[in-house]
C-alpha positions, 0 to 999 in steps of 0.5 A: 131545724133551721130552715136553710136559708134562716141559717145562713142568715144567721151566719152573716148577721155580724153576730158572733154568736148566732154565727157560730151556732150556723156554723156548727149546724150548716157544718152537719148538713154536709154537700148540700150546703157545697152551693151556698158556701161557693157564693160566700166564698167569692162575697165583697164582704171579708165576714161572709168569707170568713164564716164561710172558711169557718164553716168549711172546716168544721166539716167532716168532708169539706171542700179541702180545694176551698180551703186551699184558695182561701189561703190568697184571699186578700184578708189576713183574717180568710187565710188564718182561718183557711190555714187553721182549717188545713191543720184541721184536714191534713192533706197532701195536696195543700203543702205547696200552698202552706210553704207558699203561704208561711211567705205571708206578712201575716206572721200568724198565717204563718204560724199556723201554716207550719203547724198544718204541715207539721199536722201533714207531717213528712209527706210535706217535707219533699215540698218544704225541702224544694222551697227552702233555696229560694225562701224569704228569710222569716220564711225559712225560720218557719220551713226550718220550724216545720221541719224539726217539728216534723222530724224527717231524715232528709232534712238532716242536710238543710238543718246542718247547713242552717246551723252554719247561717247568722239569724238565730232563730234559724240555728234554733230550730235547726239545731232542735231538730237535729236534737230530735233526731237525735244527732244533738252533738256538738258543732266545731267548726275547725279553724 
Protein backbone atom coordinates (compact mmCIF):
# COMPACT_ATOMS: atom_id res chain seq x y z
CA UNK A 1 0.00 0.00 0.00
CA UNK A 2 1.24 3.48 -0.84
CA UNK A 3 2.15 5.83 1.94
CA UNK A 4 -0.40 8.39 3.03
CA UNK A 5 1.70 11.20 1.54
CA UNK A 6 1.86 9.41 -1.82
CA UNK A 7 -1.90 8.84 -1.82
CA UNK A 8 -2.61 12.47 -0.94
CA UNK A 9 -0.23 13.57 -3.70
CA UNK A 10 -2.17 11.40 -6.15
CA UNK A 11 -5.49 12.73 -4.82
CA UNK A 12 -4.41 16.31 -5.47
CA UNK A 13 -2.41 15.60 -8.64
CA UNK A 14 -4.98 16.90 -11.10
CA UNK A 15 -4.96 13.53 -12.89
CA UNK A 16 -8.46 12.11 -12.52
CA UNK A 17 -7.49 8.44 -12.82
CA UNK A 18 -4.77 8.73 -10.16
CA UNK A 19 -7.05 10.81 -7.92
CA UNK A 20 -9.93 8.34 -8.20
CA UNK A 21 -7.68 5.39 -7.31
CA UNK A 22 -6.27 7.35 -4.36
CA UNK A 23 -9.75 8.36 -3.16
CA UNK A 24 -10.85 4.74 -3.19
CA UNK A 25 -7.79 3.60 -1.22
CA UNK A 26 -7.98 6.50 1.23
CA UNK A 27 -11.68 5.84 1.86
CA UNK A 28 -10.76 2.46 3.31
CA UNK A 29 -8.17 3.96 5.65
CA UNK A 30 -10.86 5.11 8.08
CA UNK A 31 -10.62 7.96 10.55
CA UNK A 32 -6.84 8.15 10.30
CA UNK A 33 -7.21 10.26 7.14
CA UNK A 34 -9.62 12.78 8.69
CA UNK A 35 -6.94 15.36 9.49
CA UNK A 36 -5.66 15.29 5.91
CA UNK A 37 -9.18 15.51 4.48
CA UNK A 38 -10.03 18.38 6.81
CA UNK A 39 -7.05 20.28 5.44
CA UNK A 40 -8.16 19.62 1.87
CA UNK A 41 -11.70 20.76 2.66
CA UNK A 42 -10.27 24.10 3.80
CA UNK A 43 -8.04 24.47 0.74
CA UNK A 44 -8.45 27.41 -1.62
CA UNK A 45 -8.12 24.90 -4.47
CA UNK A 46 -11.58 23.78 -5.63
CA UNK A 47 -10.18 20.52 -6.99
CA UNK A 48 -8.73 19.63 -3.59
CA UNK A 49 -12.05 20.31 -1.86
CA UNK A 50 -13.91 18.25 -4.47
CA UNK A 51 -11.63 15.25 -4.07
CA UNK A 52 -11.90 15.47 -0.29
CA UNK A 53 -15.70 15.29 -0.62
CA UNK A 54 -15.34 12.44 -3.14
CA UNK A 55 -13.20 10.51 -0.66
CA UNK A 56 -15.65 11.12 2.18
CA UNK A 57 -18.50 9.88 -0.03
CA UNK A 58 -16.77 6.53 -0.46
CA UNK A 59 -16.14 5.99 3.24
CA UNK A 60 -18.28 3.68 5.35
CA UNK A 61 -18.45 6.23 8.16
CA UNK A 62 -17.59 9.70 6.84
CA UNK A 63 -17.75 12.93 8.80
CA UNK A 64 -21.27 13.83 7.75
CA UNK A 65 -20.98 17.29 9.30
CA UNK A 66 -18.23 18.03 6.76
CA UNK A 67 -20.50 16.93 3.92
CA UNK A 68 -23.28 19.15 5.23
CA UNK A 69 -20.84 22.06 5.46
CA UNK A 70 -19.69 21.37 1.89
CA UNK A 71 -23.28 22.05 0.73
CA UNK A 72 -22.39 25.72 1.31
CA UNK A 73 -19.10 25.68 -0.60
CA UNK A 74 -18.55 28.51 -3.09
CA UNK A 75 -18.04 25.94 -5.87
CA UNK A 76 -21.13 24.35 -7.42
CA UNK A 77 -19.08 21.23 -8.18
CA UNK A 78 -18.22 20.77 -4.50
CA UNK A 79 -21.86 21.38 -3.50
CA UNK A 80 -22.95 18.79 -6.07
CA UNK A 81 -20.47 16.28 -4.68
CA UNK A 82 -21.71 16.91 -1.16
CA UNK A 83 -25.36 16.41 -2.13
CA UNK A 84 -24.47 13.21 -3.97
CA UNK A 85 -22.47 11.98 -0.98
CA UNK A 86 -25.39 12.70 1.36
CA UNK A 87 -27.63 10.57 -0.87
CA UNK A 88 -25.16 7.72 -0.32
CA UNK A 89 -25.16 8.41 3.43
CA UNK A 90 -28.75 9.41 4.28
CA UNK A 91 -28.91 11.15 7.60
CA UNK A 92 -32.01 12.78 9.07
CA UNK A 93 -29.90 15.57 10.57
CA UNK A 94 -28.82 16.59 7.05
CA UNK A 95 -32.42 17.21 5.92
CA UNK A 96 -32.60 20.94 6.84
CA UNK A 97 -29.34 21.69 4.99
CA UNK A 98 -30.50 19.68 1.98
CA UNK A 99 -33.82 21.53 1.96
CA UNK A 100 -31.87 24.80 1.97
CA UNK A 101 -29.84 23.47 -0.98
CA UNK A 102 -33.07 23.24 -2.99
CA UNK A 103 -32.75 27.03 -3.38
CA UNK A 104 -29.30 26.65 -4.95
CA UNK A 105 -28.94 28.52 -8.23
CA UNK A 106 -27.06 25.55 -9.66
CA UNK A 107 -29.86 23.29 -10.83
CA UNK A 108 -27.80 20.14 -10.44
CA UNK A 109 -27.19 20.87 -6.74
CA UNK A 110 -30.93 21.18 -6.16
CA UNK A 111 -31.66 18.03 -8.15
CA UNK A 112 -29.07 16.01 -6.22
CA UNK A 113 -30.42 17.44 -2.95
CA UNK A 114 -33.87 16.09 -3.91
CA UNK A 115 -32.30 12.67 -4.44
CA UNK A 116 -30.65 12.85 -1.02
CA UNK A 117 -33.90 13.94 0.66
CA UNK A 118 -35.75 11.12 -1.05
CA UNK A 119 -33.15 8.68 0.23
CA UNK A 120 -33.57 10.05 3.76
CA UNK A 121 -37.29 9.43 3.29
CA UNK A 122 -40.14 10.20 5.67
CA UNK A 123 -37.91 11.76 8.31
CA UNK A 124 -37.13 14.56 5.80
CA UNK A 125 -40.83 15.47 5.43
CA UNK A 126 -41.07 17.86 8.43
CA UNK A 127 -38.16 19.95 7.09
CA UNK A 128 -39.73 20.05 3.63
CA UNK A 129 -43.17 21.02 4.95
CA UNK A 130 -41.73 23.71 7.22
CA UNK A 131 -39.69 25.34 4.45
CA UNK A 132 -42.30 25.11 1.68
CA UNK A 133 -44.39 28.24 2.40
CA UNK A 134 -41.40 30.62 2.28
CA UNK A 135 -39.46 28.89 -0.52
CA UNK A 136 -38.63 30.37 -3.90
CA UNK A 137 -40.79 29.05 -6.77
CA UNK A 138 -37.98 26.86 -8.19
CA UNK A 139 -37.35 25.42 -4.72
CA UNK A 140 -41.06 24.69 -4.25
CA UNK A 141 -40.99 22.57 -7.40
CA UNK A 142 -38.02 20.61 -6.05
CA UNK A 143 -39.70 20.27 -2.65
CA UNK A 144 -42.87 18.98 -4.26
CA UNK A 145 -40.82 16.50 -6.30
CA UNK A 146 -39.19 15.23 -3.09
CA UNK A 147 -42.54 15.01 -1.30
CA UNK A 148 -44.08 13.16 -4.26
CA UNK A 149 -41.24 10.66 -4.36
CA UNK A 150 -41.23 10.12 -0.58
CA UNK A 151 -45.01 9.56 -0.52
CA UNK A 152 -45.92 10.65 2.99
CA UNK A 153 -49.53 11.40 3.89
CA UNK A 154 -48.49 14.49 5.89
CA UNK A 155 -47.84 16.22 2.56
CA UNK A 156 -51.41 15.81 1.24
CA UNK A 157 -52.64 19.31 2.25
CA UNK A 158 -49.70 21.02 0.52
CA UNK A 159 -50.08 18.77 -2.52
CA UNK A 160 -53.78 19.57 -2.81
CA UNK A 161 -53.07 23.29 -2.53
CA UNK A 162 -50.29 23.03 -5.14
CA UNK A 163 -52.71 21.57 -7.70
CA UNK A 164 -54.32 25.04 -7.77
CA UNK A 165 -51.06 26.87 -8.52
CA UNK A 166 -50.18 28.27 -11.96
CA UNK A 167 -46.90 26.36 -12.25
CA UNK A 168 -47.17 23.37 -14.57
CA UNK A 169 -44.20 21.63 -12.91
CA UNK A 170 -45.57 22.22 -9.42
CA UNK A 171 -48.93 20.86 -10.56
CA UNK A 172 -47.29 17.83 -12.14
CA UNK A 173 -45.37 16.84 -9.01
CA UNK A 174 -48.33 17.53 -6.72
CA UNK A 175 -50.61 15.32 -8.83
CA UNK A 176 -47.88 12.68 -9.09
CA UNK A 177 -47.55 12.67 -5.30
CA UNK A 178 -51.29 12.40 -4.77
CA UNK A 179 -51.48 9.55 -7.26
CA UNK A 180 -48.64 7.70 -5.52
CA UNK A 181 -50.57 8.07 -2.28
CA UNK A 182 -53.63 6.51 -3.91
CA UNK A 183 -55.52 9.75 -4.18
CA UNK A 184 -55.76 9.83 -7.95
CA UNK A 185 -59.03 11.63 -8.34
CA UNK A 186 -60.32 14.26 -10.65
CA UNK A 187 -60.17 17.74 -9.17
CA UNK A 188 -63.12 19.85 -10.25
CA UNK A 189 -63.29 23.44 -9.14
CA UNK A 190 -66.90 24.35 -8.36
CA UNK A 191 -68.23 27.29 -10.33
